[in-house]
PAVEX-925890 format. One record per atom (N, C-alpha, C, O): residue number from 0; residue in one letter; atom name; x, y, z. Coordinates in Angstrom, 3 decimals, decimal comma, padded with zeros to 6 digits. Example, Ala and Ser with C-alpha at 12.3 -4.5 7.8 and 13.67 -1.06 7.14 Angstrom:
2
{atom 0 "A" "N" {013,190 -005,690 007,800}}
{atom 0 "A" "CA" {012,300 -004,500 007,800}}
{atom 0 "A" "C" {013,200 -003,300 007,800}}
{atom 0 "A" "O" {014,236 -003,319 008,465}}
{atom 1 "S" "N" {012,850 -002,250 007,080}}
{atom 1 "S" "CA" {013,670 -001,060 007,140}}
{atom 1 "S" "C" {012,900 000,030 007,870}}
{atom 1 "S" "O" {013,409 001,138 008,039}}
//
This chain:
116
{atom 0 "M" "N" {009,779 -008,556 -018,470}}
{atom 0 "M" "CA" {010,684 -007,604 -019,087}}
{atom 0 "M" "C" {009,929 -006,890 -020,204}}
{atom 0 "M" "O" {009,296 -007,523 -021,048}}
{atom 1 "N" "N" {010,008 -005,570 -020,194}}
{atom 1 "N" "CA" {009,398 -004,754 -021,247}}
{atom 1 "N" "C" {010,487 -004,173 -022,133}}
{atom 1 "N" "O" {011,673 -004,230 -021,810}}
{atom 2 "E" "N" {010,060 -003,617 -023,253}}
{atom 2 "E" "CA" {010,959 -002,924 -024,159}}
{atom 2 "E" "C" {010,475 -001,496 -024,338}}
{atom 2 "E" "O" {009,280 -001,246 -024,497}}
{atom 3 "V" "N" {011,417 -000,563 -024,310}}
{atom 3 "V" "CA" {011,124 000,835 -024,592}}
{atom 3 "V" "C" {011,909 001,187 -025,852}}
{atom 3 "V" "O" {013,107 000,917 -025,947}}
{atom 4 "I" "N" {011,220 001,792 -026,816}}
{atom 4 "I" "CA" {011,862 002,178 -028,074}}
{atom 4 "I" "C" {011,758 003,691 -028,220}}
{atom 4 "I" "O" {010,669 004,263 -028,169}}
{atom 5 "I" "N" {012,911 004,325 -028,402}}
{atom 5 "I" "CA" {012,983 005,760 -028,670}}
{atom 5 "I" "C" {013,919 005,940 -029,862}}
{atom 5 "I" "O" {015,075 005,520 -029,810}}
{atom 6 "N" "N" {013,428 006,560 -030,935}}
{atom 6 "N" "CA" {014,240 006,780 -032,150}}
{atom 6 "N" "C" {014,854 005,481 -032,668}}
{atom 6 "N" "O" {016,032 005,449 -033,024}}
{atom 7 "N" "N" {014,068 004,423 -032,712}}
{atom 7 "N" "CA" {014,520 003,104 -033,184}}
{atom 7 "N" "C" {015,609 002,490 -032,306}}
{atom 7 "N" "O" {016,258 001,528 -032,718}}
{atom 8 "N" "N" {015,817 003,023 -031,115}}
{atom 8 "N" "CA" {016,755 002,444 -030,150}}
{atom 8 "N" "C" {015,966 001,642 -029,133}}
{atom 8 "N" "O" {015,048 002,163 -028,500}}
{atom 9 "L" "N" {016,321 000,378 -028,977}}
{atom 9 "L" "CA" {015,610 -000,542 -028,097}}
{atom 9 "L" "C" {016,312 -000,640 -026,753}}
{atom 9 "L" "O" {017,515 -000,889 -026,681}}
{atom 10 "F" "N" {015,543 -000,441 -025,690}}
{atom 10 "F" "CA" {016,037 -000,625 -024,329}}
{atom 10 "F" "C" {015,224 -001,731 -023,677}}
{atom 10 "F" "O" {013,998 -001,643 -023,609}}
{atom 11 "K" "N" {015,898 -002,775 -023,193}}
{atom 11 "K" "CA" {015,241 -003,825 -022,411}}
{atom 11 "K" "C" {015,192 -003,315 -020,983}}
{atom 11 "K" "O" {016,227 -003,020 -020,385}}
{atom 12 "V" "N" {013,982 -003,212 -020,437}}
{atom 12 "V" "CA" {013,844 -002,557 -019,137}}
{atom 12 "V" "C" {013,184 -003,456 -018,098}}
{atom 12 "V" "O" {012,345 -004,303 -018,405}}
{atom 13 "I" "N" {013,597 -003,234 -016,870}}
{atom 13 "I" "CA" {012,881 -003,751 -015,712}}
{atom 13 "I" "C" {011,849 -002,684 -015,372}}
{atom 13 "I" "O" {012,185 -001,506 -015,254}}
{atom 14 "T" "N" {010,607 -003,091 -015,215}}
{atom 14 "T" "CA" {009,537 -002,142 -014,902}}
{atom 14 "T" "C" {009,252 -002,191 -013,413}}
{atom 14 "T" "O" {009,075 -003,266 -012,839}}
{atom 15 "V" "N" {009,210 -001,012 -012,785}}
{atom 15 "V" "CA" {008,897 -000,929 -011,361}}
{atom 15 "V" "C" {007,630 -000,102 -011,175}}
{atom 15 "V" "O" {007,440 000,935 -011,810}}
{atom 16 "I" "N" {006,772 -000,592 -010,288}}
{atom 16 "I" "CA" {005,465 000,040 -010,083}}
{atom 16 "I" "C" {005,222 000,358 -008,613}}
{atom 16 "I" "O" {004,653 001,401 -008,291}}
{atom 17 "T" "N" {005,651 -000,539 -007,711}}
{atom 17 "T" "CA" {005,341 -000,346 -006,291}}
{atom 17 "T" "C" {006,181 000,782 -005,703}}
{atom 17 "T" "O" {007,288 001,051 -006,169}}
{atom 18 "E" "N" {005,650 001,430 -004,687}}
{atom 18 "E" "CA" {006,359 002,534 -004,035}}
{atom 18 "E" "C" {007,721 002,078 -003,512}}
{atom 18 "E" "O" {008,709 002,802 -003,636}}
{atom 19 "K" "N" {007,772 000,893 -002,936}}
{atom 19 "K" "CA" {009,031 000,366 -002,389}}
{atom 19 "K" "C" {010,073 000,185 -003,498}}
{atom 19 "K" "O" {011,228 000,578 -003,331}}
{atom 20 "D" "N" {009,669 -000,410 -004,631}}
{atom 20 "D" "CA" {010,594 -000,635 -005,739}}
{atom 20 "D" "C" {011,010 000,685 -006,385}}
{atom 20 "D" "O" {012,156 000,833 -006,811}}
{atom 21 "I" "N" {010,090 001,639 -006,459}}
{atom 21 "I" "CA" {010,407 002,954 -007,020}}
{atom 21 "I" "C" {011,453 003,647 -006,151}}
{atom 21 "I" "O" {012,399 004,235 -006,676}}
{atom 22 "Q" "N" {011,294 003,586 -004,830}}
{atom 22 "Q" "CA" {012,254 004,230 -003,928}}
{atom 22 "Q" "C" {013,631 003,584 -004,025}}
{atom 22 "Q" "O" {014,646 004,274 -003,931}}
{atom 23 "K" "N" {013,675 002,270 -004,212}}
{atom 23 "K" "CA" {014,950 001,559 -004,307}}
{atom 23 "K" "C" {015,603 001,793 -005,670}}
{atom 23 "K" "O" {016,815 001,991 -005,740}}
{atom 24 "G" "N" {014,831 001,775 -006,739}}
{atom 24 "G" "CA" {015,336 002,056 -008,081}}
{atom 24 "G" "C" {016,606 001,312 -008,412}}
{atom 24 "G" "O" {016,673 000,093 -008,258}}
{atom 25 "M" "N" {017,623 002,038 -008,868}}
{atom 25 "M" "CA" {018,902 001,447 -009,282}}
{atom 25 "M" "C" {019,934 001,404 -008,155}}
{atom 25 "M" "O" {021,115 001,171 -008,413}}
{atom 26 "M" "N" {019,508 001,626 -006,913}}
{atom 26 "M" "CA" {020,448 001,563 -005,785}}
{atom 26 "M" "C" {021,150 000,206 -005,764}}
{atom 26 "M" "O" {020,513 -000,845 -005,708}}
{atom 27 "G" "N" {022,473 000,261 -005,809}}
{atom 27 "G" "CA" {023,266 -000,956 -005,695}}
{atom 27 "G" "C" {023,227 -001,860 -006,909}}
{atom 27 "G" "O" {023,745 -002,976 -006,854}}
{atom 28 "K" "N" {022,624 -001,411 -008,015}}
{atom 28 "K" "CA" {022,490 -002,263 -009,204}}
{atom 28 "K" "C" {023,296 -001,697 -010,363}}
{atom 28 "K" "O" {023,624 -000,511 -010,403}}
{atom 29 "K" "N" {023,606 -002,585 -011,308}}
{atom 29 "K" "CA" {024,236 -002,211 -012,575}}
{atom 29 "K" "C" {023,457 -002,883 -013,689}}
{atom 29 "K" "O" {022,900 -003,965 -013,505}}
{atom 30 "F" "N" {023,420 -002,240 -014,840}}
{atom 30 "F" "CA" {022,819 -002,864 -016,010}}
{atom 30 "F" "C" {023,696 -004,039 -016,437}}
{atom 30 "F" "O" {024,898 -004,052 -016,169}}
{atom 31 "D" "N" {023,091 -005,024 -017,103}}
{atom 31 "D" "CA" {023,838 -006,188 -017,575}}
{atom 31 "D" "C" {023,271 -006,624 -018,927}}
{atom 31 "D" "O" {022,536 -005,873 -019,568}}
{atom 32 "E" "N" {023,613 -007,829 -019,352}}
{atom 32 "E" "CA" {023,157 -008,310 -020,664}}
{atom 32 "E" "C" {021,648 -008,547 -020,710}}
{atom 32 "E" "O" {021,086 -008,671 -021,798}}
{atom 33 "N" "N" {020,988 -008,613 -019,573}}
{atom 33 "N" "CA" {019,546 -008,859 -019,530}}
{atom 33 "N" "C" {018,706 -007,593 -019,615}}
{atom 33 "N" "O" {017,580 -007,629 -020,113}}
{atom 34 "Y" "N" {019,239 -006,477 -019,135}}
{atom 34 "Y" "CA" {018,487 -005,233 -019,187}}
{atom 34 "Y" "C" {019,434 -004,039 -019,215}}
{atom 34 "Y" "O" {020,514 -004,065 -018,625}}
{atom 35 "N" "N" {019,001 -002,988 -019,919}}
{atom 35 "N" "CA" {019,820 -001,776 -020,009}}
{atom 35 "N" "C" {019,001 -000,531 -019,693}}
{atom 35 "N" "O" {019,322 000,576 -020,125}}
{atom 36 "G" "N" {017,928 -000,745 -018,924}}
{atom 36 "G" "CA" {017,113 000,377 -018,492}}
{atom 36 "G" "C" {016,169 -000,028 -017,375}}
{atom 36 "G" "O" {015,906 -001,212 -017,160}}
{atom 37 "M" "N" {015,664 000,971 -016,669}}
{atom 37 "M" "CA" {014,654 000,751 -015,640}}
{atom 37 "M" "C" {013,538 001,753 -015,907}}
{atom 37 "M" "O" {013,781 002,953 -016,037}}
{atom 38 "L" "N" {012,302 001,239 -015,987}}
{atom 38 "L" "CA" {011,143 002,069 -016,284}}
{atom 38 "L" "C" {010,257 002,153 -015,049}}
{atom 38 "L" "O" {009,789 001,138 -014,532}}
{atom 39 "F" "N" {010,036 003,378 -014,584}}
{atom 39 "F" "CA" {009,207 003,629 -013,408}}
{atom 39 "F" "C" {007,826 004,066 -013,892}}
{atom 39 "F" "O" {007,706 005,058 -014,611}}
{atom 40 "I" "N" {006,790 003,338 -013,503}}
{atom 40 "I" "CA" {005,410 003,696 -013,840}}
{atom 40 "I" "C" {004,842 004,454 -012,645}}
{atom 40 "I" "O" {004,790 003,927 -011,534}}
{atom 41 "M" "N" {004,413 005,704 -012,883}}
{atom 41 "M" "CA" {003,986 006,560 -011,779}}
{atom 41 "M" "C" {002,737 007,339 -012,169}}
{atom 41 "M" "O" {002,346 007,352 -013,336}}
{atom 42 "E" "N" {002,119 007,982 -011,197}}
{atom 42 "E" "CA" {001,015 008,877 -011,495}}
{atom 42 "E" "C" {001,562 010,091 -012,225}}
{atom 42 "E" "O" {002,680 010,536 -011,963}}
{atom 43 "S" "N" {000,770 010,620 -013,138}}
{atom 43 "S" "CA" {001,187 011,804 -013,883}}
{atom 43 "S" "C" {001,359 012,985 -012,942}}
{atom 43 "S" "O" {000,535 013,210 -012,056}}
{atom 44 "G" "N" {002,433 013,738 -013,141}}
{atom 44 "G" "CA" {002,678 014,906 -012,312}}
{atom 44 "G" "C" {004,162 015,141 -012,120}}
{atom 44 "G" "O" {004,985 014,479 -012,751}}
{atom 45 "P" "N" {004,511 016,085 -011,245}}
{atom 45 "P" "CA" {005,922 016,360 -010,985}}
{atom 45 "P" "C" {006,531 015,263 -010,102}}
{atom 45 "P" "O" {005,894 014,757 -009,178}}
{atom 46 "H" "N" {007,777 014,917 -010,418}}
{atom 46 "H" "CA" {008,509 013,895 -009,659}}
{atom 46 "H" "C" {009,937 014,354 -009,461}}
{atom 46 "H" "O" {010,440 015,206 -010,194}}
{atom 47 "S" "N" {010,584 013,780 -008,460}}
{atom 47 "S" "CA" {011,957 014,120 -008,138}}
{atom 47 "S" "C" {012,726 012,818 -007,880}}
{atom 47 "S" "O" {012,310 011,987 -007,073}}
{atom 48 "F" "N" {013,846 012,660 -008,577}}
{atom 48 "F" "CA" {014,682 011,476 -008,423}}
{atom 48 "F" "C" {016,049 011,897 -007,909}}
{atom 48 "F" "O" {016,487 013,027 -008,123}}
{atom 49 "W" "N" {016,720 010,971 -007,226}}
{atom 49 "W" "CA" {018,076 011,212 -006,790}}
{atom 49 "W" "C" {018,889 009,959 -007,051}}
{atom 49 "W" "O" {018,340 008,921 -007,421}}
{atom 50 "M" "N" {020,192 010,054 -006,861}}
{atom 50 "M" "CA" {021,113 008,988 -007,238}}
{atom 50 "M" "C" {021,779 008,330 -006,026}}
{atom 50 "M" "O" {022,901 007,832 -006,122}}
{atom 51 "K" "N" {021,084 008,331 -004,893}}
{atom 51 "K" "CA" {021,671 007,782 -003,675}}
{atom 51 "K" "C" {022,005 006,297 -003,843}}
{atom 51 "K" "O" {021,168 005,487 -004,244}}
{atom 52 "N" "N" {023,261 005,974 -003,520}}
{atom 52 "N" "CA" {023,784 004,606 -003,532}}
{atom 52 "N" "C" {023,704 003,910 -004,885}}
{atom 52 "N" "O" {023,704 002,681 -004,955}}
{atom 53 "C" "N" {023,637 004,689 -005,956}}
{atom 53 "C" "CA" {023,719 004,096 -007,290}}
{atom 53 "C" "C" {025,178 003,760 -007,582}}
{atom 53 "C" "O" {026,083 004,350 -006,993}}
{atom 54 "K" "N" {025,404 002,820 -008,485}}
{atom 54 "K" "CA" {026,765 002,365 -008,776}}
{atom 54 "K" "C" {027,384 003,076 -009,970}}
{atom 54 "K" "O" {028,604 003,055 -010,132}}
{atom 55 "T" "N" {026,567 003,704 -010,810}}
{atom 55 "T" "CA" {027,078 004,297 -012,034}}
{atom 55 "T" "C" {026,254 005,517 -012,434}}
{atom 55 "T" "O" {025,123 005,678 -011,975}}
{atom 56 "N" "N" {026,807 006,366 -013,276}}
{atom 56 "N" "CA" {026,050 007,512 -013,782}}
{atom 56 "N" "C" {024,842 007,031 -014,586}}
{atom 56 "N" "O" {024,895 006,006 -015,265}}
{atom 57 "L" "N" {023,763 007,790 -014,494}}
{atom 57 "L" "CA" {022,539 007,452 -015,220}}
{atom 57 "L" "C" {022,001 008,673 -015,941}}
{atom 57 "L" "O" {022,220 009,807 -015,518}}
{atom 58 "D" "N" {021,292 008,428 -017,037}}
{atom 58 "D" "CA" {020,452 009,440 -017,655}}
{atom 58 "D" "C" {019,046 009,207 -017,143}}
{atom 58 "D" "O" {018,547 008,082 -017,173}}
{atom 59 "I" "N" {018,405 010,265 -016,673}}
{atom 59 "I" "CA" {017,037 010,180 -016,158}}
{atom 59 "I" "C" {016,138 010,888 -017,160}}
{atom 59 "I" "O" {016,266 012,091 -017,389}}
{atom 60 "I" "N" {015,220 010,117 -017,759}}
{atom 60 "I" "CA" {014,367 010,631 -018,828}}
{atom 60 "I" "C" {012,915 010,597 -018,347}}
{atom 60 "I" "O" {012,368 009,530 -018,069}}
{atom 61 "F" "N" {012,306 011,766 -018,255}}
{atom 61 "F" "CA" {010,900 011,854 -017,869}}
{atom 61 "F" "C" {010,047 011,722 -019,120}}
{atom 61 "F" "O" {010,315 012,358 -020,139}}
{atom 62 "L" "N" {009,011 010,885 -019,031}}
{atom 62 "L" "CA" {008,109 010,635 -020,152}}
{atom 62 "L" "C" {006,701 011,074 -019,767}}
{atom 62 "L" "O" {006,250 010,833 -018,647}}
{atom 63 "K" "N" {006,018 011,714 -020,696}}
{atom 63 "K" "CA" {004,638 012,127 -020,457}}
{atom 63 "K" "C" {003,865 011,939 -021,748}}
{atom 63 "K" "O" {004,255 012,442 -022,802}}
{atom 64 "D" "N" {002,750 011,198 -021,652}}
{atom 64 "D" "CA" {001,904 010,939 -022,817}}
{atom 64 "D" "C" {002,707 010,362 -023,976}}
{atom 64 "D" "O" {002,515 010,747 -025,129}}
{atom 65 "M" "N" {003,618 009,426 -023,658}}
{atom 65 "M" "CA" {004,417 008,687 -024,632}}
{atom 65 "M" "C" {005,384 009,576 -025,424}}
{atom 65 "M" "O" {005,707 009,293 -026,578}}
{atom 66 "K" "N" {005,836 010,655 -024,776}}
{atom 66 "K" "CA" {006,855 011,534 -025,350}}
{atom 66 "K" "C" {007,885 011,876 -024,269}}
{atom 66 "K" "O" {007,566 011,900 -023,080}}
{atom 67 "V" "N" {009,099 012,134 -024,690}}
{atom 67 "V" "CA" {010,144 012,581 -023,772}}
{atom 67 "V" "C" {009,821 014,016 -023,363}}
{atom 67 "V" "O" {009,686 014,896 -024,213}}
{atom 68 "S" "N" {009,697 014,246 -022,047}}
{atom 68 "S" "CA" {009,339 015,590 -021,563}}
{atom 68 "S" "C" {010,511 016,318 -020,889}}
{atom 68 "S" "O" {010,519 017,547 -020,825}}
{atom 69 "K" "N" {011,497 015,567 -020,389}}
{atom 69 "K" "CA" {012,646 016,187 -019,703}}
{atom 69 "K" "C" {013,775 015,166 -019,647}}
{atom 69 "K" "O" {013,535 013,969 -019,492}}
{atom 70 "I" "N" {015,003 015,648 -019,774}}
{atom 70 "I" "CA" {016,170 014,768 -019,705}}
{atom 70 "I" "C" {017,196 015,366 -018,746}}
{atom 70 "I" "O" {017,534 016,547 -018,829}}
{atom 71 "H" "N" {017,681 014,529 -017,839}}
{atom 71 "H" "CA" {018,843 014,867 -017,001}}
{atom 71 "H" "C" {019,918 013,872 -017,401}}
{atom 71 "H" "O" {019,760 012,666 -017,213}}
{atom 72 "E" "N" {021,019 014,384 -017,956}}
{atom 72 "E" "CA" {022,029 013,498 -018,517}}
{atom 72 "E" "C" {023,239 013,344 -017,596}}
{atom 72 "E" "O" {023,709 014,294 -016,971}}
{atom 73 "N" "N" {023,719 012,092 -017,544}}
{atom 73 "N" "CA" {024,954 011,748 -016,840}}
{atom 73 "N" "C" {024,922 012,141 -015,366}}
{atom 73 "N" "O" {025,873 012,733 -014,855}}
{atom 74 "C" "N" {023,841 011,812 -014,696}}
{atom 74 "C" "CA" {023,691 012,119 -013,266}}
{atom 74 "C" "C" {024,622 011,209 -012,458}}
{atom 74 "C" "O" {024,540 009,986 -012,570}}
{atom 75 "P" "N" {025,506 011,799 -011,647}}
{atom 75 "P" "CA" {026,484 010,985 -010,909}}
{atom 75 "P" "C" {025,884 010,375 -009,642}}
{atom 75 "P" "O" {024,949 010,924 -009,059}}
{atom 76 "P" "N" {026,437 009,230 -009,225}}
{atom 76 "P" "CA" {026,013 008,619 -007,963}}
{atom 76 "P" "C" {026,269 009,556 -006,781}}
{atom 76 "P" "O" {027,106 010,456 -006,849}}
{atom 77 "C" "N" {025,538 009,323 -005,714}}
{atom 77 "C" "CA" {025,665 010,116 -004,491}}
{atom 77 "C" "C" {025,720 009,152 -003,312}}
{atom 77 "C" "O" {024,977 008,171 -003,279}}
{atom 78 "R" "N" {026,580 009,418 -002,362}}
{atom 78 "R" "CA" {026,734 008,526 -001,206}}
{atom 78 "R" "C" {026,195 009,131 000,090}}
{atom 78 "R" "O" {026,172 008,454 001,118}}
{atom 79 "S" "N" {025,763 010,390 000,060}}
{atom 79 "S" "CA" {025,300 011,041 001,286}}
{atom 79 "S" "C" {023,776 011,109 001,318}}
{atom 79 "S" "O" {023,108 010,638 000,398}}
{atom 80 "N" "N" {023,238 011,692 002,370}}
{atom 80 "N" "CA" {021,791 011,917 002,457}}
{atom 80 "N" "C" {021,406 013,267 001,867}}
{atom 80 "N" "O" {020,231 013,635 001,871}}
{atom 81 "D" "N" {022,383 013,999 001,363}}
{atom 81 "D" "CA" {022,142 015,327 000,803}}
{atom 81 "D" "C" {022,413 015,304 -000,706}}
{atom 81 "D" "O" {023,198 016,108 -001,210}}
{atom 82 "C" "N" {021,765 014,386 -001,420}}
{atom 82 "C" "CA" {021,985 014,207 -002,851}}
{atom 82 "C" "C" {021,210 015,252 -003,653}}
{atom 82 "C" "O" {020,157 015,735 -003,237}}
{atom 83 "K" "N" {021,768 015,583 -004,816}}
{atom 83 "K" "CA" {021,070 016,445 -005,760}}
{atom 83 "K" "C" {019,809 015,737 -006,237}}
{atom 83 "K" "O" {019,808 014,522 -006,432}}
{atom 84 "H" "N" {018,729 016,505 -006,426}}
{atom 84 "H" "CA" {017,471 015,952 -006,931}}
{atom 84 "H" "C" {017,293 016,373 -008,381}}
{atom 84 "H" "O" {017,628 017,494 -008,764}}
{atom 85 "Y" "N" {016,758 015,455 -009,183}}
{atom 85 "Y" "CA" {016,505 015,690 -010,598}}
{atom 85 "Y" "C" {014,998 015,662 -010,811}}
{atom 85 "Y" "O" {014,351 014,630 -010,633}}
{atom 86 "E" "N" {014,453 016,808 -011,195}}
{atom 86 "E" "CA" {012,998 016,963 -011,241}}
{atom 86 "E" "C" {012,482 017,013 -012,668}}
{atom 86 "E" "O" {013,191 017,396 -013,599}}
{atom 87 "G" "N" {011,225 016,613 -012,811}}
{atom 87 "G" "CA" {010,556 016,668 -014,096}}
{atom 87 "G" "C" {009,107 016,284 -013,942}}
{atom 87 "G" "O" {008,666 015,888 -012,863}}
{atom 88 "D" "N" {008,368 016,402 -015,024}}
{atom 88 "D" "CA" {006,938 016,105 -015,037}}
{atom 88 "D" "C" {006,706 014,924 -015,971}}
{atom 88 "D" "O" {007,202 014,908 -017,097}}
{atom 89 "G" "N" {005,957 013,947 -015,506}}
{atom 89 "G" "CA" {005,681 012,804 -016,363}}
{atom 89 "G" "C" {004,853 011,745 -015,681}}
{atom 89 "G" "O" {004,517 011,849 -014,501}}
{atom 90 "D" "N" {004,527 010,706 -016,462}}
{atom 90 "D" "CA" {003,798 009,562 -015,928}}
{atom 90 "D" "C" {004,673 008,305 -015,922}}
{atom 90 "D" "O" {004,282 007,265 -015,393}}
{atom 91 "M" "N" {005,855 008,418 -016,517}}
{atom 91 "M" "CA" {006,854 007,357 -016,478}}
{atom 91 "M" "C" {008,231 008,016 -016,475}}
{atom 91 "M" "O" {008,411 009,122 -016,984}}
{atom 92 "I" "N" {009,186 007,317 -015,895}}
{atom 92 "I" "CA" {010,562 007,793 -015,898}}
{atom 92 "I" "C" {011,432 006,621 -016,332}}
{atom 92 "I" "O" {011,297 005,510 -015,820}}
{atom 93 "L" "N" {012,322 006,882 -017,276}}
{atom 93 "L" "CA" {013,231 005,869 -017,782}}
{atom 93 "L" "C" {014,645 006,222 -017,343}}
{atom 93 "L" "O" {015,115 007,336 -017,572}}
{atom 94 "E" "N" {015,316 005,269 -016,714}}
{atom 94 "E" "CA" {016,727 005,436 -016,381}}
{atom 94 "E" "C" {017,532 004,515 -017,282}}
{atom 94 "E" "O" {017,256 003,320 -017,391}}
{atom 95 "I" "N" {018,555 005,115 -017,938}}
{atom 95 "I" "CA" {019,449 004,358 -018,799}}
{atom 95 "I" "C" {020,881 004,752 -018,448}}
{atom 95 "I" "O" {021,104 005,651 -017,638}}
{atom 96 "A" "N" {021,836 004,082 -019,055}}
{atom 96 "A" "CA" {023,249 004,360 -018,754}}
{atom 96 "A" "C" {023,590 005,816 -019,053}}
{atom 96 "A" "O" {023,124 006,388 -020,038}}
{atom 97 "G" "N" {024,416 006,407 -018,180}}
{atom 97 "G" "CA" {024,827 007,793 -018,338}}
{atom 97 "G" "C" {025,459 008,048 -019,696}}
{atom 97 "G" "O" {026,378 007,340 -020,105}}
{atom 98 "G" "N" {024,962 009,063 -020,392}}
{atom 98 "G" "CA" {025,478 009,426 -021,705}}
{atom 98 "G" "C" {024,728 008,820 -022,876}}
{atom 98 "G" "O" {024,948 009,212 -024,022}}
{atom 99 "D" "N" {023,838 007,864 -022,603}}
{atom 99 "D" "CA" {023,124 007,207 -023,701}}
{atom 99 "D" "C" {022,141 008,134 -024,428}}
{atom 99 "D" "O" {021,864 007,919 -025,608}}
{atom 100 "T" "N" {021,608 009,158 -023,751}}
{atom 100 "T" "CA" {020,695 010,064 -024,468}}
{atom 100 "T" "C" {021,452 010,797 -025,577}}
{atom 100 "T" "O" {020,906 010,990 -026,664}}
{atom 101 "S" "N" {022,683 011,204 -025,327}}
{atom 101 "S" "CA" {023,497 011,834 -026,380}}
{atom 101 "S" "C" {023,909 010,806 -027,424}}
{atom 101 "S" "O" {023,823 011,057 -028,626}}
{atom 102 "K" "N" {024,354 009,656 -026,956}}
{atom 102 "K" "CA" {024,810 008,596 -027,855}}
{atom 102 "K" "C" {023,723 008,215 -028,863}}
{atom 102 "K" "O" {024,017 007,980 -030,035}}
{atom 103 "Y" "N" {022,472 008,155 -028,408}}
{atom 103 "Y" "CA" {021,361 007,743 -029,266}}
{atom 103 "Y" "C" {020,516 008,922 -029,741}}
{atom 103 "Y" "O" {019,430 008,722 -030,285}}
{atom 104 "D" "N" {021,001 010,147 -029,542}}
{atom 104 "D" "CA" {020,345 011,367 -030,018}}
{atom 104 "D" "C" {018,889 011,469 -029,536}}
{atom 104 "D" "O" {017,993 011,808 -030,309}}
{atom 105 "I" "N" {018,669 011,172 -028,253}}
{atom 105 "I" "CA" {017,331 011,274 -027,652}}
{atom 105 "I" "C" {017,134 012,703 -027,179}}
{atom 105 "I" "O" {017,981 013,268 -026,487}}
{atom 106 "K" "N" {015,988 013,285 -027,568}}
{atom 106 "K" "CA" {015,710 014,682 -027,245}}
{atom 106 "K" "C" {014,290 014,844 -026,719}}
{atom 106 "K" "O" {013,431 013,991 -026,940}}
{atom 107 "V" "N" {014,056 015,954 -026,019}}
{atom 107 "V" "CA" {012,704 016,295 -025,563}}
{atom 107 "V" "C" {011,795 016,360 -026,789}}
{atom 107 "V" "O" {012,147 016,941 -027,815}}
{atom 108 "G" "N" {010,610 015,746 -026,655}}
{atom 108 "G" "CA" {009,635 015,716 -027,741}}
{atom 108 "G" "C" {009,646 014,431 -028,532}}
{atom 108 "G" "O" {008,710 014,171 -029,288}}
{atom 109 "D" "N" {010,699 013,599 -028,378}}
{atom 109 "D" "CA" {010,757 012,329 -029,103}}
{atom 109 "D" "C" {009,625 011,399 -028,667}}
{atom 109 "D" "O" {009,245 011,376 -027,496}}
{atom 110 "N" "N" {009,097 010,643 -029,608}}
{atom 110 "N" "CA" {008,051 009,656 -029,329}}
{atom 110 "N" "C" {008,634 008,426 -028,660}}
{atom 110 "N" "O" {009,788 008,061 -028,888}}
{atom 111 "V" "N" {007,811 007,790 -027,825}}
{atom 111 "V" "CA" {008,224 006,609 -027,071}}
{atom 111 "V" "C" {007,225 005,485 -027,359}}
{atom 111 "V" "O" {006,013 005,701 -027,367}}
{atom 112 "I" "N" {007,751 004,292 -027,592}}
{atom 112 "I" "CA" {006,927 003,091 -027,779}}
{atom 112 "I" "C" {007,302 002,119 -026,672}}
{atom 112 "I" "O" {008,482 001,923 -026,384}}
{atom 113 "I" "N" {006,287 001,506 -026,048}}
{atom 113 "I" "CA" {006,538 000,510 -025,003}}
{atom 113 "I" "C" {005,889 -000,792 -025,437}}
{atom 113 "I" "O" {004,692 -000,836 -025,724}}
{atom 114 "N" "N" {006,696 -001,864 -025,484}}
{atom 114 "N" "CA" {006,211 -003,206 -025,798}}
{atom 114 "N" "C" {006,309 -004,056 -024,556}}
{atom 114 "N" "O" {007,315 -004,027 -023,847}}
{atom 115 "N" "N" {005,250 -004,823 -024,289}}
{atom 115 "N" "CA" {005,250 -005,742 -023,138}}
{atom 115 "N" "C" {005,809 -007,082 -023,541}}
{atom 115 "N" "O" {005,892 -007,990 -022,713}}
//
């Protein structure tokens, strides 16, 4: 379990690295007392995420060079194969509960700290 800190807000995250785990992401999962975020470690560049078979709204935060580069807030779950895609550029992507970026005043340009 890793920790991601943005603006003194701590998120306990599950870190995913493999292509299979990245594709599965938060499908069928909910955050609980053990973790409140999922951190995707990826190659730097443009990426596209969708909300297929997710159980709850999520904020999708693209990170690049340890800074917030793009935010998609309150992305709703999708049950079809024609889901909306959320795009951004980064080397990591953080998914947290829908609305938390507003709740914690997270904005593009904010610094990010990751603790192992």
